[in-house]
N, C-alpha and C positions, 0 to 999 in steps of 0.2 A: 301319392303322398311322399314316398322317398325321393322322388325326383324334386320335388318342391323343397325339400330339407337341403339337399345338395346345391339347388340353385341358391337358396337363401344363404347357405355358408359360403359359397363362391361370391355372391354379392357383397356380404359384409366383410370379407377378407380383402377384396379389391377396393371397397371404400375405405377401410382402415389404412390401406397402403397409401391411397391418394391423400388422405388427410395428414398422414405423417410426412409425406413428400412435399407438402406445401411449406413455403418459407415463412417465417415469423414477422417479416416486415423488414424495414431497414435497420441496420446495425445501430447500437446505441452510440451516442456521441461520446467522444473522447473526453477522459477527464482533463481538467484544467492543469496546466504545467505548474510544477511547485515554484514558490516564489524565489526569486534569485537574490537571497540574502548574503551580503558579503561577509566572510568569516575572518579575513585576515585584516580588516581595516583597523581593528583595536588590539590585534595581537601583541605588536611590540610594546604598547603601553600597559597591557595587562602583564606581561612578562616582567617589565621593569618594577612595576608596583609589586609584583610577588617576590621578586629579588630584595627589594627594599624592605617589605614586611618581614621576609625571612631573616635578614641581617638584623632588623630591630628586634625580633624575637629571640634571636641567638644572643645579643647582646644583653638583652633583659634577663635571660636565663643565666648567664655568666655572672650577672651583676648580684643575683640571688644567691648563688653558691658562695660567693666571697663574703 
């Protein structure tokens, strides 16, 4: 009876090692690359609009205080 338990323990341990050692299949596919959105195409226009708006607001504030 004791020999059967040893044999069963060794068998289960060897099977578990075999199951763990098997690969899970091919690797998952790579994610798609991020979209190539241009950042600098409207940066000059945005800067000019911000400067003009800042000048407008500063003139508007100075006219209110006078």
